[in-house]
mmCIF file of the N, C-alpha and C atoms, coordinates in Angstrom:
data_MODEL
# 
_entry.id   MODEL 
# 
loop_
_atom_site.group_PDB 
_atom_site.id 
_atom_site.type_symbol 
_atom_site.label_atom_id 
_atom_site.label_alt_id 
_atom_site.label_comp_id 
_atom_site.label_asym_id 
_atom_site.label_entity_id 
_atom_site.label_seq_id 
_atom_site.pdbx_PDB_ins_code 
_atom_site.Cartn_x 
_atom_site.Cartn_y 
_atom_site.Cartn_z 
_atom_site.occupancy 
_atom_site.B_iso_or_equiv 
_atom_site.pdbx_formal_charge 
_atom_site.auth_seq_id 
_atom_site.auth_comp_id 
_atom_site.auth_asym_id 
_atom_site.auth_atom_id 
_atom_site.pdbx_PDB_model_num 
ATOM 1   N N  . PRO A 1 1  ? 0.820   -1.202 0.000   1.00 0.00 ? 1  PRO A N  1 
ATOM 2   C CA . PRO A 1 1  ? 0.000   0.000  0.000   1.00 0.00 ? 1  PRO A CA 1 
ATOM 3   C C  . PRO A 1 1  ? 0.861   1.261  0.000   1.00 0.00 ? 1  PRO A C  1 
ATOM 4   N N  . ALA A 1 2  ? 0.267   2.325  -0.446  1.00 0.00 ? 2  ALA A N  1 
ATOM 5   C CA . ALA A 1 2  ? 0.987   3.598  -0.492  1.00 0.00 ? 2  ALA A CA 1 
ATOM 6   C C  . ALA A 1 2  ? 1.265   4.106  0.916   1.00 0.00 ? 2  ALA A C  1 
ATOM 7   N N  . GLN A 1 3  ? 2.393   4.748  1.056   1.00 0.00 ? 3  GLN A N  1 
ATOM 8   C CA . GLN A 1 3  ? 2.772   5.355  2.331   1.00 0.00 ? 3  GLN A CA 1 
ATOM 9   C C  . GLN A 1 3  ? 2.199   6.778  2.384   1.00 0.00 ? 3  GLN A C  1 
ATOM 10  N N  . PRO A 1 4  ? 1.950   7.301  3.575   1.00 0.00 ? 4  PRO A N  1 
ATOM 11  C CA . PRO A 1 4  ? 1.401   8.656  3.690   1.00 0.00 ? 4  PRO A CA 1 
ATOM 12  C C  . PRO A 1 4  ? 2.228   9.707  2.952   1.00 0.00 ? 4  PRO A C  1 
ATOM 13  N N  . GLU A 1 5  ? 3.545   9.551  2.958   1.00 0.00 ? 5  GLU A N  1 
ATOM 14  C CA . GLU A 1 5  ? 4.407   10.520 2.267   1.00 0.00 ? 5  GLU A CA 1 
ATOM 15  C C  . GLU A 1 5  ? 4.166   10.489 0.757   1.00 0.00 ? 5  GLU A C  1 
ATOM 16  N N  . GLN A 1 6  ? 3.897   9.305  0.212   1.00 0.00 ? 6  GLN A N  1 
ATOM 17  C CA . GLN A 1 6  ? 3.633   9.187  -1.216  1.00 0.00 ? 6  GLN A CA 1 
ATOM 18  C C  . GLN A 1 6  ? 2.297   9.837  -1.573  1.00 0.00 ? 6  GLN A C  1 
ATOM 19  N N  . LEU A 1 7  ? 1.297   9.624  -0.752  1.00 0.00 ? 7  LEU A N  1 
ATOM 20  C CA . LEU A 1 7  ? 0.004   10.261 -0.992  1.00 0.00 ? 7  LEU A CA 1 
ATOM 21  C C  . LEU A 1 7  ? 0.119   11.774 -0.878  1.00 0.00 ? 7  LEU A C  1 
ATOM 22  N N  . ALA A 1 8  ? 0.878   12.245 0.105   1.00 0.00 ? 8  ALA A N  1 
ATOM 23  C CA . ALA A 1 8  ? 1.071   13.685 0.275   1.00 0.00 ? 8  ALA A CA 1 
ATOM 24  C C  . ALA A 1 8  ? 1.762   14.288 -0.939  1.00 0.00 ? 8  ALA A C  1 
ATOM 25  N N  . ALA A 1 9  ? 2.730   13.573 -1.503  1.00 0.00 ? 9  ALA A N  1 
ATOM 26  C CA . ALA A 1 9  ? 3.426   14.075 -2.693  1.00 0.00 ? 9  ALA A CA 1 
ATOM 27  C C  . ALA A 1 9  ? 2.468   14.174 -3.873  1.00 0.00 ? 9  ALA A C  1 
ATOM 28  N N  . ALA A 1 10 ? 1.598   13.192 -4.044  1.00 0.00 ? 10 ALA A N  1 
ATOM 29  C CA . ALA A 1 10 ? 0.628   13.226 -5.141  1.00 0.00 ? 10 ALA A CA 1 
ATOM 30  C C  . ALA A 1 10 ? -0.358  14.374 -4.959  1.00 0.00 ? 10 ALA A C  1 
ATOM 31  N N  . ILE A 1 11 ? -0.828  14.574 -3.748  1.00 0.00 ? 11 ILE A N  1 
ATOM 32  C CA . ILE A 1 11 ? -1.767  15.662 -3.476  1.00 0.00 ? 11 ILE A CA 1 
ATOM 33  C C  . ILE A 1 11 ? -1.097  17.013 -3.671  1.00 0.00 ? 11 ILE A C  1 
ATOM 34  N N  . THR A 1 12 ? 0.145   17.138 -3.216  1.00 0.00 ? 12 THR A N  1 
ATOM 35  C CA . THR A 1 12 ? 0.890   18.385 -3.395  1.00 0.00 ? 12 THR A CA 1 
ATOM 36  C C  . THR A 1 12 ? 1.049   18.702 -4.871  1.00 0.00 ? 12 THR A C  1 
ATOM 37  N N  . TRP A 1 13 ? 1.351   17.693 -5.668  1.00 0.00 ? 13 TRP A N  1 
ATOM 38  C CA . TRP A 1 13 ? 1.501   17.912 -7.109  1.00 0.00 ? 13 TRP A CA 1 
ATOM 39  C C  . TRP A 1 13 ? 0.170   18.335 -7.723  1.00 0.00 ? 13 TRP A C  1 
ATOM 40  N N  . LEU A 1 14 ? -0.923  17.673 -7.341  1.00 0.00 ? 14 LEU A N  1 
ATOM 41  C CA . LEU A 1 14 ? -2.231  18.021 -7.893  1.00 0.00 ? 14 LEU A CA 1 
ATOM 42  C C  . LEU A 1 14 ? -2.624  19.457 -7.579  1.00 0.00 ? 14 LEU A C  1 
ATOM 43  N N  . LEU A 1 15 ? -2.190  19.966 -6.439  1.00 0.00 ? 15 LEU A N  1 
ATOM 44  C CA . LEU A 1 15 ? -2.517  21.335 -6.048  1.00 0.00 ? 15 LEU A CA 1 
ATOM 45  C C  . LEU A 1 15 ? -1.553  22.369 -6.616  1.00 0.00 ? 15 LEU A C  1 
ATOM 46  N N  . SER A 1 16 ? -0.501  21.906 -7.284  1.00 0.00 ? 16 SER A N  1 
ATOM 47  C CA . SER A 1 16 ? 0.511   22.824 -7.799  1.00 0.00 ? 16 SER A CA 1 
ATOM 48  C C  . SER A 1 16 ? 0.165   23.298 -9.209  1.00 0.00 ? 16 SER A C  1 
ATOM 49  N N  . ASP A 1 17 ? 0.887   24.313 -9.660  1.00 0.00 ? 17 ASP A N  1 
ATOM 50  C CA . ASP A 1 17 ? 0.723   24.807 -11.025 1.00 0.00 ? 17 ASP A CA 1 
ATOM 51  C C  . ASP A 1 17 ? 1.164   23.777 -12.055 1.00 0.00 ? 17 ASP A C  1 
ATOM 52  N N  . ASP A 1 18 ? 2.034   22.843 -11.676 1.00 0.00 ? 18 ASP A N  1 
ATOM 53  C CA . ASP A 1 18 ? 2.487   21.807 -12.607 1.00 0.00 ? 18 ASP A CA 1 
ATOM 54  C C  . ASP A 1 18 ? 1.336   20.938 -13.096 1.00 0.00 ? 18 ASP A C  1 
ATOM 55  N N  . ALA A 1 19 ? 0.277   20.839 -12.326 1.00 0.00 ? 19 ALA A N  1 
ATOM 56  C CA . ALA A 1 19 ? -0.862  20.001 -12.689 1.00 0.00 ? 19 ALA A CA 1 
ATOM 57  C C  . ALA A 1 19 ? -1.984  20.808 -13.340 1.00 0.00 ? 19 ALA A C  1 
ATOM 58  N N  . SER A 1 20 ? -1.712  22.046 -13.690 1.00 0.00 ? 20 SER A N  1 
ATOM 59  C CA . SER A 1 20 ? -2.769  22.916 -14.207 1.00 0.00 ? 20 SER A CA 1 
ATOM 60  C C  . SER A 1 20 ? -3.359  22.433 -15.530 1.00 0.00 ? 20 SER A C  1 
ATOM 61  N N  . ASN A 1 21 ? -2.622  21.670 -16.312 1.00 0.00 ? 21 ASN A N  1 
ATOM 62  C CA . ASN A 1 21 ? -3.139  21.157 -17.581 1.00 0.00 ? 21 ASN A CA 1 
ATOM 63  C C  . ASN A 1 21 ? -3.694  19.743 -17.462 1.00 0.00 ? 21 ASN A C  1 
ATOM 64  N N  . THR A 1 22 ? -3.762  19.226 -16.259 1.00 0.00 ? 22 THR A N  1 
ATOM 65  C CA . THR A 1 22 ? -4.283  17.885 -16.032 1.00 0.00 ? 22 THR A CA 1 
ATOM 66  C C  . THR A 1 22 ? -5.773  17.980 -15.752 1.00 0.00 ? 22 THR A C  1 
ATOM 67  N N  . ASN A 1 23 ? -6.567  17.347 -16.616 1.00 0.00 ? 23 ASN A N  1 
ATOM 68  C CA . ASN A 1 23 ? -8.008  17.337 -16.378 1.00 0.00 ? 23 ASN A CA 1 
ATOM 69  C C  . ASN A 1 23 ? -8.628  16.122 -17.057 1.00 0.00 ? 23 ASN A C  1 
ATOM 70  N N  . GLY A 1 24 ? -9.735  15.683 -16.532 1.00 0.00 ? 24 GLY A N  1 
ATOM 71  C CA . GLY A 1 24 ? -10.465 14.580 -17.136 1.00 0.00 ? 24 GLY A CA 1 
ATOM 72  C C  . GLY A 1 24 ? -9.815  13.222 -16.994 1.00 0.00 ? 24 GLY A C  1 
ATOM 73  N N  . VAL A 1 25 ? -8.944  13.059 -16.031 1.00 0.00 ? 25 VAL A N  1 
ATOM 74  C CA . VAL A 1 25 ? -8.304  11.758 -15.821 1.00 0.00 ? 25 VAL A CA 1 
ATOM 75  C C  . VAL A 1 25 ? -8.487  11.329 -14.366 1.00 0.00 ? 25 VAL A C  1 
ATOM 76  N N  . VAL A 1 26 ? -8.443  10.035 -14.167 1.00 0.00 ? 26 VAL A N  1 
ATOM 77  C CA . VAL A 1 26 ? -8.472  9.486  -12.817 1.00 0.00 ? 26 VAL A CA 1 
ATOM 78  C C  . VAL A 1 26 ? -7.053  9.069  -12.481 1.00 0.00 ? 26 VAL A C  1 
ATOM 79  N N  . LEU A 1 27 ? -6.485  9.669  -11.473 1.00 0.00 ? 27 LEU A N  1 
ATOM 80  C CA . LEU A 1 27 ? -5.136  9.336  -11.053 1.00 0.00 ? 27 LEU A CA 1 
ATOM 81  C C  . LEU A 1 27 ? -5.224  8.439  -9.829  1.00 0.00 ? 27 LEU A C  1 
ATOM 82  N N  . ALA A 1 28 ? -4.966  7.163  -10.036 1.00 0.00 ? 28 ALA A N  1 
ATOM 83  C CA . ALA A 1 28 ? -5.027  6.213  -8.922  1.00 0.00 ? 28 ALA A CA 1 
ATOM 84  C C  . ALA A 1 28 ? -3.763  6.343  -8.084  1.00 0.00 ? 28 ALA A C  1 
ATOM 85  N N  . SER A 1 29 ? -3.940  6.621  -6.830  1.00 0.00 ? 29 SER A N  1 
ATOM 86  C CA . SER A 1 29 ? -2.808  6.708  -5.906  1.00 0.00 ? 29 SER A CA 1 
ATOM 87  C C  . SER A 1 29 ? -2.986  5.596  -4.883  1.00 0.00 ? 29 SER A C  1 
ATOM 88  N N  . ASP A 1 30 ? -2.733  4.371  -5.340  1.00 0.00 ? 30 ASP A N  1 
ATOM 89  C CA . ASP A 1 30 ? -3.037  3.194  -4.528  1.00 0.00 ? 30 ASP A CA 1 
ATOM 90  C C  . ASP A 1 30 ? -1.818  2.326  -4.255  1.00 0.00 ? 30 ASP A C  1 
ATOM 91  N N  . GLY A 1 31 ? -0.645  2.883  -4.412  1.00 0.00 ? 31 GLY A N  1 
ATOM 92  C CA . GLY A 1 31 ? 0.568   2.130  -4.116  1.00 0.00 ? 31 GLY A CA 1 
ATOM 93  C C  . GLY A 1 31 ? 0.874   1.031  -5.104  1.00 0.00 ? 31 GLY A C  1 
ATOM 94  N N  . GLY A 1 32 ? 0.320   1.108  -6.293  1.00 0.00 ? 32 GLY A N  1 
ATOM 95  C CA . GLY A 1 32 ? 0.591   0.108  -7.327  1.00 0.00 ? 32 GLY A CA 1 
ATOM 96  C C  . GLY A 1 32 ? -0.418  -1.025 -7.392  1.00 0.00 ? 32 GLY A C  1 
ATOM 97  N N  . TRP A 1 33 ? -1.402  -1.036 -6.520  1.00 0.00 ? 33 TRP A N  1 
ATOM 98  C CA . TRP A 1 33 ? -2.390  -2.116 -6.518  1.00 0.00 ? 33 TRP A CA 1 
ATOM 99  C C  . TRP A 1 33 ? -3.230  -2.124 -7.786  1.00 0.00 ? 33 TRP A C  1 
ATOM 100 N N  . ASN A 1 34 ? -3.395  -0.983 -8.419  1.00 0.00 ? 34 ASN A N  1 
ATOM 101 C CA . ASN A 1 34 ? -4.174  -0.899 -9.655  1.00 0.00 ? 34 ASN A CA 1 
ATOM 102 C C  . ASN A 1 34 ? -3.507  -1.667 -10.791 1.00 0.00 ? 34 ASN A C  1 
ATOM 103 N N  . ALA A 1 35 ? -2.201  -1.834 -10.730 1.00 0.00 ? 35 ALA A N  1 
ATOM 104 C CA . ALA A 1 35 ? -1.456  -2.516 -11.792 1.00 0.00 ? 35 ALA A CA 1 
ATOM 105 C C  . ALA A 1 35 ? -1.503  -4.033 -11.651 1.00 0.00 ? 35 ALA A C  1 
ATOM 106 N N  . VAL A 1 36 ? -1.970  -4.521 -10.534 1.00 0.00 ? 36 VAL A N  1 
ATOM 107 C CA . VAL A 1 36 ? -1.988  -5.968 -10.284 1.00 0.00 ? 36 VAL A CA 1 
ATOM 108 C C  . VAL A 1 36 ? -3.155  -6.606 -10.987 1.00 0.00 ? 36 VAL A C  1 
# 
């Protein structure tokens, strides 16, 4: 499972200007379980 620090990094990125062009996608932050 994802660690709290990994989830925090994903949330921080989503709230940043770097993610401003990201829309209409589902970003799974599940620690890789989605790939199994």
